[in-house]
C-alpha positions as CSV (number, residue, x, y, z in Angstrom):
1,M,18.0,-31.3,41.4
2,F,15.4,-29.4,43.5
3,P,15.1,-25.6,43.2
4,S,17.0,-25.1,46.5
5,E,19.8,-27.2,45.2
6,V,20.0,-25.2,42.0
7,S,20.2,-22.1,44.1
8,A,23.0,-23.5,46.3
9,Y,24.9,-24.6,43.2
10,L,24.7,-21.1,41.7
11,R,26.3,-19.7,44.9
12,D,29.0,-22.3,44.7
13,L,29.7,-21.3,41.1
14,V,30.0,-17.6,41.8
15,D,31.9,-18.3,45.1
16,E,30.0,-15.4,46.8
17,P,28.7,-16.4,50.3
18,D,28.2,-12.8,51.3
19,E,24.5,-12.1,51.0
20,T,25.0,-8.3,51.1
21,F,26.7,-8.5,47.7
22,L,24.7,-11.3,46.2
23,T,21.3,-11.0,47.8
24,P,18.6,-13.7,47.9
25,G,16.7,-11.4,45.5
26,N,19.7,-11.3,43.1
27,V,19.8,-15.1,43.2
28,V,16.0,-15.4,42.3
29,T,16.4,-12.9,39.4
30,Y,19.4,-14.6,37.9
31,L,17.8,-18.1,38.3
32,N,14.6,-16.9,36.7
33,I,16.6,-15.6,33.7
34,G,18.6,-18.8,33.6
35,Y,15.5,-20.9,33.7
36,D,13.9,-18.9,30.9
37,Q,17.1,-19.6,28.8
38,F,17.0,-23.2,29.7
39,R,13.3,-23.6,28.7
40,R,14.0,-21.8,25.4
41,E,16.7,-24.3,24.6
42,V,14.3,-27.2,25.5
43,S,11.4,-25.7,23.6
44,N,13.4,-25.2,20.5
45,I,13.7,-28.9,20.2
46,D,10.5,-30.2,21.9
47,P,8.0,-27.3,22.3
48,L,5.5,-29.5,24.2
49,I,7.7,-30.3,27.3
50,Y,6.6,-27.2,29.1
51,A,3.4,-26.5,27.2
52,K,0.0,-25.8,28.8
53,T,-3.4,-26.0,27.2
54,V,-6.5,-23.9,27.5
55,E,-9.8,-24.3,25.7
56,F,-12.5,-21.6,25.2
57,A,-15.7,-21.2,23.1
58,V,-15.8,-18.6,20.4
59,S,-19.3,-17.6,19.0
60,G,-19.4,-15.8,15.7
61,A,-16.3,-13.6,16.5
62,R,-13.2,-12.6,14.7
63,T,-11.3,-11.4,17.8
64,V,-10.8,-13.0,21.2
65,D,-9.3,-11.0,24.1
66,L,-7.0,-13.5,26.0
67,T,-7.2,-11.4,29.2
68,T,-11.0,-12.1,29.5
69,L,-11.0,-15.9,29.3
70,S,-12.3,-17.9,32.2
71,T,-8.6,-18.9,32.7
72,P,-6.8,-15.8,31.4
73,V,-3.4,-16.3,29.8
74,L,-2.5,-12.7,29.4
75,G,-3.0,-9.5,31.5
76,A,-3.0,-8.7,35.2
77,S,-5.5,-11.4,35.9
78,A,-3.4,-14.3,34.6
79,A,-2.2,-16.5,37.5
80,A,1.5,-17.0,38.1
81,G,2.7,-19.7,35.8
82,N,-0.2,-19.3,33.4
83,R,0.9,-16.2,31.5
84,M,1.6,-17.0,27.9
85,I,5.1,-16.1,26.5
86,Q,4.9,-18.1,23.3
87,L,2.0,-19.4,21.3
88,I,2.7,-23.0,20.1
89,S,-0.5,-24.0,18.2
90,L,-4.2,-23.2,17.8
91,H,-6.9,-25.7,16.8
92,A,-10.6,-26.0,16.5
93,V,-11.9,-29.0,18.4
94,D,-15.2,-30.9,18.3
95,G,-17.5,-32.0,21.2
96,N,-15.3,-35.1,21.7
97,S,-12.1,-33.0,22.1
98,K,-10.9,-34.1,18.7
99,V,-9.1,-31.6,16.4
100,S,-11.4,-30.5,13.6
101,Y,-8.7,-28.3,11.9
102,P,-5.7,-26.2,12.8
103,F,-5.5,-22.5,12.5
104,Q,-2.4,-21.3,10.6
105,A,-0.5,-18.3,11.9
106,V,0.1,-15.3,9.7
107,G,2.5,-12.4,10.1
108,N,0.1,-9.5,10.5
109,V,-3.6,-8.7,10.8
110,D,-3.8,-7.4,7.2
111,A,-2.9,-10.9,5.9
112,L,-6.0,-12.3,7.5
113,D,-8.4,-10.6,5.0
114,N,-10.5,-13.2,3.1
115,T,-8.5,-16.1,4.5
116,R,-10.1,-18.9,6.5
117,Y,-8.6,-20.9,9.3
118,T,-5.8,-18.3,10.0
119,F,-5.0,-16.2,13.0
120,S,-2.6,-13.5,14.2
121,W,-1.7,-12.8,17.8
122,R,-1.4,-9.1,18.5
123,G,-1.2,-7.5,21.9
124,T,-3.6,-9.4,24.2
125,S,-5.9,-10.6,21.4
126,L,-6.2,-13.3,18.8
127,H,-7.5,-12.2,15.4
128,F,-9.0,-14.7,13.0
129,G,-9.4,-14.6,9.3
130,S,-13.1,-15.1,9.4
131,D,-15.9,-15.3,12.0
132,V,-15.3,-18.3,14.2
133,T,-17.9,-20.4,16.0
134,E,-15.9,-23.2,17.6
135,T,-14.3,-24.5,20.7
136,V,-10.7,-23.4,20.3
137,R,-7.7,-25.2,21.9
138,L,-4.7,-23.0,22.6
139,I,-1.3,-24.7,23.3
140,Y,1.3,-22.3,24.7
141,L,4.5,-21.9,26.6
142,P,3.8,-20.2,30.0
143,E,6.1,-18.0,32.0
144,T,8.5,-19.3,34.6
145,N,7.1,-19.9,38.1
146,V,9.6,-21.5,40.5
147,T,10.3,-20.9,44.1
148,W,14.0,-21.2,44.3
149,T,14.2,-21.9,48.0
150,S,11.8,-24.9,47.6
151,G,12.8,-28.5,48.0
152,A,10.0,-29.7,45.7
153,Y,9.8,-31.1,42.1
154,F,9.6,-28.5,39.4
155,D,10.3,-30.3,36.1
156,D,11.3,-33.7,34.6
157,L,14.8,-32.7,33.2
158,T,16.5,-33.0,36.6
159,M,19.6,-34.4,35.1
160,F,20.2,-31.1,33.4
161,H,19.2,-28.7,36.1
162,D,22.8,-27.7,36.6
163,V,22.5,-25.9,33.2
164,I,20.0,-23.4,34.9
165,A,22.6,-22.4,37.4
166,L,25.3,-22.1,34.7
167,F,23.0,-19.8,32.7
168,A,22.3,-17.8,35.9
169,C,26.1,-17.6,36.6
170,S,26.5,-15.8,33.3
171,Q,24.1,-13.1,34.5
172,Y,26.2,-12.7,37.6
173,A,29.4,-12.5,35.5
174,M,28.0,-9.6,33.5
175,R,27.4,-7.7,36.7
176,D,30.7,-8.7,38.2
177,G,32.5,-7.8,34.9
178,A,34.6,-11.0,34.9
179,E,33.8,-14.0,32.8
180,N,34.5,-17.4,34.3
181,Q,36.1,-19.4,31.5
182,A,35.6,-22.8,33.3
183,V,31.9,-22.0,33.7
184,L,31.6,-21.1,30.0
185,R,33.3,-24.3,28.9
186,Q,31.0,-26.3,31.2
187,L,27.9,-24.4,29.9
188,N,28.9,-25.2,26.3
189,Q,29.3,-28.9,27.0
190,R,26.1,-29.2,29.0
191,V,23.9,-27.4,26.5
192,A,25.3,-29.6,23.8
193,S,24.4,-32.7,25.9
194,L,21.0,-31.3,26.6
195,R,20.3,-30.8,22.9
196,E,21.6,-34.3,22.1
197,Y,19.4,-35.9,24.8
198,L,16.2,-34.1,23.7
199,S,16.8,-34.9,20.0
200,A,17.4,-38.6,20.8
201,R,14.5,-39.2,23.2
202,T,11.7,-37.9,20.9
203,L,12.8,-38.5,17.4
204,E,9.4,-37.9,15.8
205,S,8.6,-34.6,17.6
206,A,12.1,-33.3,17.1
207,S,12.6,-34.2,13.5
208,Y,10.9,-31.1,12.1
209,V,13.3,-28.8,13.9
210,A,16.3,-27.7,11.8
211,R,19.0,-26.0,13.9
212,V,21.4,-23.8,11.9
213,G,24.5,-22.7,13.9
214,G,23.9,-22.1,17.5
215,D,23.3,-19.5,20.2
216,D,26.4,-17.6,21.3
217,Y,27.0,-18.0,25.0
218,G,30.6,-16.9,24.7
219,W,31.9,-20.3,23.7
220,L,35.6,-20.9,23.8
């Protein structure tokens, strides 16, 4: 499905053709939220599907401000679709773009003391456990950036794009104050199918993920 088709499907689901009640702006907001939920489901199983990569040089520093990179990933200067919402991994790379070693995340800046090859992300900055002089590769999940009136490609999971509209419909239902039981059942079934598909198609990358229970979307 293209973005415009997902948008049209959402209007079909809510059965609200009146744009004075469900405005185009409402549709964009609900679909952005729905797509964020969709991407979180996907990234829980295969975090690299939507990942972006940026590399930057660090010279004898323990802190890097991610708003000041040549390609900023945080702050007002970050381009639409580049802003980081989740950090996936951080590595030092050599002159041949080969990984020299990974940096391990720690829970807080205090835990960095006297520990090499560690980092903590706080605010807009990365803090390292020791002075770093390396080229650093940052792999991250960027924010949503889709024009929902477009008829263009936006990702490769087209067979599950109806799930975006189903998530978005749940946002509308909260405003409307009336849950659609048929939509909830379909959302439950389609999310289960999405998880099964992702787990089956990339067994090695998915094998380290252990799901316990599940998210509550108001399942019946």
